[in-house]
Structure formats: C-alpha cells, structure tokens
C-alpha positions in Angstrom: 2.7 13.9 -14.1 2.9 13.6 -10.3 6.0 13.7 -8.1 5.9 10.4 -6.1 8.2 9.0 -3.5 8.3 5.3 -2.9 9.7 4.3 0.6 11.1 0.9 0.3 13.1 -0.6 -2.6 12.1 -4.3 -2.2 9.9 -6.2 -4.6 6.8 -4.2 -3.8 8.5 -0.8 -3.9 10.5 -1.6 -7.0 7.5 -3.0 -8.9 5.4 0.1 -8.1 8.1 2.5 -8.9 8.8 1.0 -12.3 5.1 0.9 -13.3 4.5 4.5 -12.1 7.5 5.7 -14.0 6.3 3.9 -17.2 2.9 5.7 -16.6 4.7 9.1 -16.8 5.2 10.0 -13.2 8.3 11.3 -11.6 9.3 8.7 -9.1 12.0 8.6 -6.5 12.8 5.5 -4.5 14.2 5.7 -1.0 16.2 2.8 0.4 17.5 2.4 4.0 20.3 4.9 3.5 20.1 7.5 6.3 18.2 10.5 5.2 17.0 8.9 1.9 13.4 8.7 3.0 13.2 12.2 4.3 14.8 13.6 1.2 12.5 11.7 -1.1 9.3 12.6 0.9 10.2 16.2 1.1 9.8 16.9 -2.6 6.9 14.5 -3.4 3.2 15.2 -3.5 2.4 11.5 -2.9 4.4 9.1 -0.8 4.0 5.4 -1.0 4.8 3.3 2.1 6.3 0.0 0.8 8.4 -0.6 3.9 7.9 -3.8 6.0 4.6 -3.2 7.9 5.9 -4.2 11.3 8.4 -1.3 11.2 6.4 1.2 9.2 5.0 3.2 12.1 8.4 3.8 13.7 9.9 4.7 10.4 7.2 7.1 9.2 6.6 9.0 12.4 10.1 10.3 12.1 9.0 11.9 8.8 6.1 13.9 10.3 7.3 17.2 8.9 8.2 15.8 5.4 4.7 14.2 5.2 2.7 17.2 6.3 0.1 18.0 3.7 1.0 15.0 1.6 -1.0 11.9 0.6 0.5 8.7 2.1 -0.5 5.6 0.2 0.0 2.6 2.6 0.3 -0.7 0.8 1.9 -2.6 3.7 0.5 -5.1 6.1 1.9 -5.2 9.6 2.3 -8.9 10.5 4.1 -11.2 12.9 5.8 -13.9 10.7 5.8 -17.6 11.6 8.8 -20.0 11.4 8.2 -20.3 7.6 8.5 -16.6 7.1 4.8 -16.2 6.2 2.4 -14.0 8.1 1.0 -15.8 11.2 -0.6 -12.9 13.1 -1.3 -9.2 13.1 0.9 -6.6 14.8 -2.3 -4.5 15.5 -5.2 -7.0 16.1 -8.5 -5.1 16.3 -7.0 -2.2 14.5 -4.7 -1.6 11.6 -1.3 -0.1 10.5 -3.2 2.5 8.5 -5.2 3.7 11.5 -2.0 4.0 13.6 -0.3 5.9 10.8 -3.3 8.3 10.5 -3.3 8.9 14.2 0.4 9.5 14.3 0.4 11.7 11.2 -2.7 13.9 11.6 -1.6 16.4 8.9 -1.2 13.6 6.3 -4.0 12.0 4.3 -3.4 8.2 4.7 -5.0 6.0 2.1 -4.8 2.2 2.4 -4.9 0.2 -0.9 -3.3 -2.7 -2.8 -2.7 -4.8 0.3 -5.0 -7.7 -0.6 -2.9 -9.2 -3.4 0.5 -10.6 -4.2 2.8 -7.8 -5.4 2.8 -8.7 -9.2 -0.9 -8.1 -9.3 -0.5 -4.5 -8.0 0.8 -3.4 -11.4 -0.7 -6.0 -13.7 -4.3 -6.7 -12.5 -5.5 -7.7 -16.0 -3.2 -10.7 -16.1 -5.5 -12.6 -13.7 -8.2 -14.9 -15.1 -10.9 -13.2 -13.0 -11.1 -9.5 -12.4 -9.5 -8.6 -9.0 -10.6 -5.9 -6.6 -8.6 -3.0 -5.2 -9.9 -1.4 -2.1 -9.6 2.2 -0.8 -9.7 3.1 2.9 -9.2 6.7 4.1 -10.8 9.7 5.7 -10.0 12.2 3.0 -12.3 11.8 0.0 -10.1 13.9 -2.3 -7.0 11.9 -1.4 -8.8 8.7 -2.2 -9.8 10.1 -5.6 -6.2 11.0 -6.3 -5.1 7.5 -5.4 -7.9 6.0 -7.5 -6.3 7.8 -10.4 -2.9 6.3 -9.7 -4.6 2.8 -9.6 -6.0 3.5 -13.1 -2.5 4.4 -14.2 -1.4 1.0 -12.9 -3.9 -0.8 -15.1 -6.9 -1.0 -12.7 -10.3 -0.5 -14.4 -12.6 1.8 -12.4 -15.1 -0.9 -11.8 -12.4 -3.0 -10.1 -11.8 -0.3 -7.5 -14.0 -0.1 -4.4 -14.0 2.7 -1.8 -14.8 1.0 1.5 -15.0 4.3 3.5 -13.0 5.7 6.3 -9.5 4.6 7.5 -11.1 2.3 10.1 -12.1 0.0 7.2 -8.4 -0.8 6.6 -8.5 -3.2 9.6 -10.7 -5.5 7.4 -8.4 -5.5 4.4 -5.3 -5.8 6.6 -6.8 -8.9 8.4 -7.1 -10.5 5.0 -3.3 -11.1 5.0 -3.9 -14.0 7.4 -5.6 -15.8 4.5 -2.6 -15.5 2.2 -0.2 -18.1 3.8 -2.9 -20.8 3.5 -3.5 -20.0 -0.2 0.3 -20.1 -0.9 0.7 -23.4 0.9 -2.3 -24.8 -1.1 -1.6 -23.3 -4.5 2.0 -22.1 -4.5 3.4 -18.6 -5.0 1.4 -17.6 -8.0 -0.2 -14.2 -8.4 -3.6 -13.9 -6.9 -5.9 -11.2 -5.4 -9.1 -10.9 -3.5 -12.0 -10.7 -5.9 -15.6 -9.9 -5.0 -18.1 -11.9 -7.2 -21.0 -9.7 -8.3 
C-alpha cells in the first residue's frame, strides 16, 4: 500500500483515485479548497497531478516544500483550447509541462505518463479492442519503476508500458494531444489511446 495524493477532483482525478483505492492504496484527493493540495501532498509518497495543465505549473510551484523528495506523476496536458473547448495549441510549444515542472521542482522526481489517451482508458486499458500503450518519461529511473508498478495496479500489462527515457521525451507525448480533437470530431467521444503496432 502506498500513500497517494491526487491533485484535482475532476473526471481524471476522480477516476484515478477510485481505481487506486480499489487496488489497495491509501488515496487522498485534493480539490480547490485553499490548503487542500498542500495538506494532501505533505503526507503522500506519490502525488498525481490531475489539475488542468495550463494552470499546473503555477499551482504546483507553490507546493515546492510539500513535494520535496516525492514522486510527482504528471498526467496533464497543457493546452490552449479552441472555441469548441477542445485543445487547439500547446502552452509550451517546443517543450512540455513535465519539463517545466521538473525545472521548477528540482527536488521532486517528475514522471510523465497516461497523457496519450482519454481518461476512461487510464484505469481500464483492457477494455479497448487493441492493446494500448502507456509511456513513461522522467529523469529518475527508480521513480519510473515505481510509477510502472502503479500502472500495473491500474490494469496495464507490462508489455503495454514503454519507458521513453528522460523528461525531455514528454514533449513528444504532450504534443500528441493535438491529434485528439480531430479523432473526437471524426469518431465521437469514445475511449481511445495511442497504440504502437509491433
């Protein structure tokens, strides 16, 4: 059992929190109430960023002390939304939210994952017809192995998880969000994920 804090109580945060609780972890969810995020992060070993990506950097840099020595799992994409509310551009073109978080939080191990799929797939990957892929980006190998274990707890088979390398590789997976609106317009809001055919 691991003490986990989930920052953000929307669809993504709520889905992850429920699944991790079912897997036997002690999970605390922080909403926007003042002080809630700091309190949740203070006692957790692993903190999951499920806040809106465009605001994540500002929110999390205020938690520098609470996040010191912790693993920060970043599942958000920092996007500029279009008139239809779907992602139209990146907040950090040529970089990534994960890289900015790691730079701002040097004493925290940031691991990017689960950001290349619609949220229902994060906790139910086996429901898709074809095997999906989850990617890991981060500079701390041990932190990535810990996060790999969490993914297994969420139903991800080990062969579906690919370690892409350092945190700089997160810019590739974050850029994939620009593909999502076109898929939704073409196929509707049905669960899907990026899958690498091998």
